[in-house]
C-alpha positions as CSV (number, residue, x, y, z in Angstrom):
1,M,108.9,62.8,91.4
2,L,106.8,64.0,94.4
3,V,108.1,66.9,96.5
4,T,106.4,68.5,99.5
5,Y,106.8,72.2,100.5
6,D,105.0,74.6,102.8
7,G,104.0,77.6,100.7
8,I,101.6,80.5,100.1
9,V,99.8,81.2,96.9
10,V,100.9,84.6,95.6
11,G,99.4,84.5,92.1
12,R,96.7,82.6,90.2
13,R,95.7,82.4,86.5
14,E,92.7,80.6,85.2
15,I,92.9,77.7,82.7
16,G,89.7,76.7,81.0
17,E,86.7,75.9,83.1
18,N,88.1,73.9,85.9
19,S,91.9,74.4,86.3
20,C,94.4,77.1,87.0
21,F,98.1,78.0,87.4
22,V,99.2,78.9,90.9
23,D,102.3,80.7,91.9
24,I,103.5,79.3,95.2
25,L,106.0,81.1,97.5
26,T,108.3,78.5,99.1
27,D,111.5,78.7,101.1
28,E,113.1,75.7,99.3
29,Q,112.4,76.7,95.7
30,G,111.4,80.4,95.7
31,I,108.4,80.9,93.4
32,I,107.0,77.7,91.9
33,E,104.5,77.8,89.1
34,A,102.2,74.7,89.3
35,T,99.2,73.5,87.5
36,A,96.2,72.8,89.7
37,H,93.9,70.5,87.7
38,G,90.3,70.6,88.6
39,A,90.9,73.3,91.3
40,K,87.8,75.2,90.4
41,K,85.4,72.2,90.9
42,I,83.1,72.6,93.9
43,N,84.1,69.1,95.2
44,S,87.9,69.5,94.5
45,S,90.2,68.6,97.4
46,I,92.5,71.5,96.4
47,L,89.8,74.1,96.0
48,S,90.7,76.2,99.1
49,S,94.4,75.6,98.9
50,S,94.7,76.9,95.3
51,A,93.1,80.3,96.2
52,L,95.1,83.5,96.5
53,F,96.8,83.9,100.0
54,S,96.2,80.2,100.9
55,Y,99.0,78.9,103.2
56,S,99.2,75.1,102.8
57,T,101.5,72.1,102.7
58,F,101.7,71.3,98.9
59,C,102.5,67.9,97.6
60,L,103.7,68.5,94.0
61,N,104.5,66.2,91.1
62,K,107.7,67.5,89.5
63,T,108.6,66.8,85.9
64,K,111.3,68.3,83.7
65,L,108.8,70.7,82.3
66,R,106.6,71.8,85.3
67,Y,105.0,71.2,88.6
68,T,101.5,69.8,89.2
69,V,99.6,70.0,92.4
70,N,99.0,66.5,93.6
71,S,97.4,67.3,96.9
72,A,97.4,70.1,99.5
73,K,96.7,70.4,103.2
74,P,95.7,73.9,104.4
75,K,97.7,75.4,107.3
76,Y,96.0,78.8,107.6
77,S,93.5,80.8,105.5
78,F,93.8,84.5,104.8
79,H,90.7,84.5,102.6
80,A,89.0,87.0,105.1
81,L,91.3,89.7,103.6
82,G,88.6,89.8,100.8
83,N,86.0,91.2,103.3
84,E,87.6,94.6,103.3
85,L,88.8,96.2,100.0
86,E,91.7,98.1,101.6
87,K,93.1,95.0,103.2
88,L,92.7,93.0,100.0
89,A,94.5,95.6,98.0
90,L,97.4,95.7,100.6
91,G,97.7,91.9,100.7
92,S,97.7,91.9,96.8
93,Y,100.5,94.5,96.8
94,F,102.6,92.3,99.2
95,A,101.9,89.3,96.9
96,Q,102.9,91.2,93.8
97,A,106.1,92.5,95.4
98,V,107.1,89.0,96.7
99,K,106.3,87.4,93.3
100,Y,108.4,90.0,91.4
101,C,111.4,90.1,93.8
102,T,111.7,86.4,94.6
103,P,113.5,84.2,92.0
104,S,112.0,81.0,90.7
105,E,113.2,77.6,91.8
106,Q,116.1,79.0,94.0
107,N,116.5,78.1,97.6
108,Q,115.7,81.2,99.7
109,L,117.2,79.8,102.9
110,E,120.8,79.5,101.6
111,R,121.4,83.3,101.7
112,K,118.7,84.4,104.2
113,Q,118.6,83.8,108.0
114,E,114.8,83.9,108.2
115,S,112.0,82.2,106.4
116,L,110.4,84.3,103.7
117,V,107.3,82.2,103.8
118,R,107.0,82.8,107.5
119,F,107.5,86.6,107.0
120,F,104.9,86.8,104.3
121,A,102.4,84.9,106.5
122,V,103.1,87.3,109.4
123,S,102.6,90.2,107.0
124,L,99.2,88.9,105.8
125,Y,98.2,88.2,109.4
126,E,99.0,91.7,110.6
127,T,97.1,93.1,107.6
128,L,94.1,90.9,108.5
129,K,94.2,92.1,112.1
130,A,94.9,95.8,111.4
131,G,92.5,98.1,113.2
132,S,91.5,95.6,115.9
133,S,95.2,95.1,116.8
134,G,95.7,98.8,117.3
135,R,98.0,99.0,114.3
136,S,97.1,100.7,111.0
137,L,97.3,99.5,107.5
138,L,99.9,102.2,106.8
139,G,102.0,101.0,109.6
140,V,101.8,97.3,108.4
141,K,102.7,98.4,104.9
142,S,105.7,100.4,106.1
143,A,107.0,97.4,108.2
144,F,106.6,95.1,105.2
145,E,108.5,97.3,102.8
146,L,111.4,98.1,105.1
147,R,111.8,94.6,106.5
148,Y,111.4,92.9,103.1
149,S,114.1,95.3,101.8
150,A,116.4,94.0,104.5
151,I,115.5,90.4,103.7
152,L,116.4,91.0,100.0
153,G,119.8,92.3,101.2
154,F,119.1,96.0,101.2
155,A,119.1,96.6,104.9
156,P,119.9,100.3,105.7
157,N,122.5,101.1,108.4
158,L,120.2,102.4,111.1
159,V,122.4,101.6,114.1
160,A,124.1,105.0,114.4
161,C,125.5,107.9,112.5
162,D,127.7,106.5,109.8
163,N,130.4,109.1,110.5
164,C,130.7,109.7,114.2
165,G,128.9,106.6,115.6
166,N,126.3,108.6,117.7
167,Y,123.2,106.6,118.3
168,D,121.2,109.8,118.5
169,C,121.6,113.6,118.1
170,E,119.8,116.4,119.8
171,K,119.9,118.4,116.6
172,G,118.4,115.5,114.6
173,M,119.2,112.5,112.5
174,Y,119.1,112.4,108.7
175,F,118.3,109.3,106.6
176,L,120.0,109.2,103.2
177,P,118.0,106.6,101.2
178,N,120.4,106.5,98.2
179,K,123.3,105.7,100.5
180,A,121.1,103.6,102.9
181,L,122.6,105.2,106.1
182,L,122.1,107.7,108.9
183,L,124.0,110.9,109.5
184,C,123.6,113.2,112.4
185,E,123.1,116.9,111.7
186,N,126.7,117.6,113.0
187,C,128.1,115.2,110.4
188,L,125.9,116.0,107.4
189,N,127.8,117.9,104.7
190,P,125.8,121.1,104.0
191,E,126.8,120.8,100.4
192,Y,125.4,117.3,100.0
193,G,122.9,117.5,97.2
194,G,121.4,114.0,97.4
195,E,118.1,113.0,98.9
196,R,117.9,113.3,102.7
197,V,115.1,113.1,105.2
198,K,115.3,114.6,108.7
199,L,113.6,111.8,110.7
200,H,111.2,112.4,113.6
201,P,112.5,110.5,116.6
202,E,109.4,108.3,116.5
203,T,110.1,107.5,112.9
204,L,113.7,106.5,113.5
205,H,112.7,104.3,116.5
206,A,110.0,102.6,114.4
207,M,112.5,101.9,111.5
208,R,115.0,100.4,113.9
209,N,112.3,98.2,115.4
210,I,111.3,97.0,111.9
211,V,114.8,96.1,110.8
212,F,116.3,94.7,114.0
213,S,113.4,93.0,115.8
214,P,112.4,89.3,115.4
215,Q,109.8,88.7,112.6
216,E,106.9,88.6,115.0
217,R,107.9,91.9,116.6
218,C,108.8,94.0,113.6
219,F,105.2,95.1,113.0
220,K,104.7,96.0,116.7
221,F,105.5,99.7,117.4
222,T,103.6,102.8,118.5
223,I,103.8,105.9,116.5
224,S,101.9,109.2,116.1
225,K,99.9,110.0,112.9
226,T,102.5,112.6,111.8
227,S,105.4,110.3,112.2
228,E,103.5,107.4,110.7
229,A,102.9,109.5,107.5
230,Q,106.7,110.2,107.3
231,L,107.5,106.5,108.0
232,A,105.1,105.4,105.2
233,T,106.7,107.8,102.7
234,V,110.3,106.8,103.6
235,C,109.7,103.1,103.6
236,E,107.7,103.1,100.4
237,N,110.3,105.1,98.5
238,Y,113.1,103.1,99.8
239,F,111.6,99.7,98.8
240,L,110.4,100.9,95.4
241,S,113.8,102.3,94.6
242,R,115.4,98.9,95.3
243,A,112.7,97.0,93.4
244,E,113.1,99.6,90.6
245,R,109.4,99.5,89.8
246,S,105.9,100.2,91.3
247,F,103.0,97.8,91.6
248,P,99.4,98.1,90.4
249,A,98.0,96.9,93.7
250,L,100.0,99.6,95.6
251,E,98.5,102.4,93.4
252,Y,95.0,101.0,94.0
253,F,95.6,100.7,97.7
254,K,96.8,104.4,97.9
255,S,93.7,105.5,95.9
256,L,91.5,103.7,98.4
257,I,93.3,105.4,101.3
258,R,93.0,108.8,99.7
259,S,89.3,108.4,98.9
260,G,88.6,107.4,102.6
261,E,90.3,110.4,104.1
């Protein structure tokens, strides 16, 4: 049976001299593992579409045992991420996160209101354009982590103080990551022993933009370096606590950032 899906390659494993397995992120079936026969041949029609980060329309032959790539038509190429090591590492982190957190052969649109494939494509595009767009890689990383957490069903309550309903507080707003909510300083129990972060106003504004804006706008915010550093820490810790693991590409990306400082 032939099926056609738009998808992005988030993983690839070599088979022999000419073929490979590709992990394709789709909205209709989650992660699909497919065999791409002859994909490494120089004259292969699926050479570019079987590469990591390739966004294509895939025609797949489905049997009881597995999928095989029959043909593929490229939609957009993110291969230029490989021109800069930091961007490649960050894109690889996104791919590892999506591959780990997205179930195989399960419709992702049944329980989500937005396309996961579209979100991942926007994330790669913002990574590719970071610097020239005025946004930093740390800002893109933070937006991915928090928005993806929301897509997975872990959206924190950032609307207002969870107790009194105040949108803002002159004394400050605290984010409680374990409870995924906000409390103003007036409502925070001084005896509360759990993790809490007093957010800079810029950090809170950026977090609200990431969670509540349309996909194309969730990466677009202005923030100072100090607040960006806080945002990066909060969003990373929040996502990793929900994923319950870290990722090799993330550690590599952070080592590159540290070495470049």
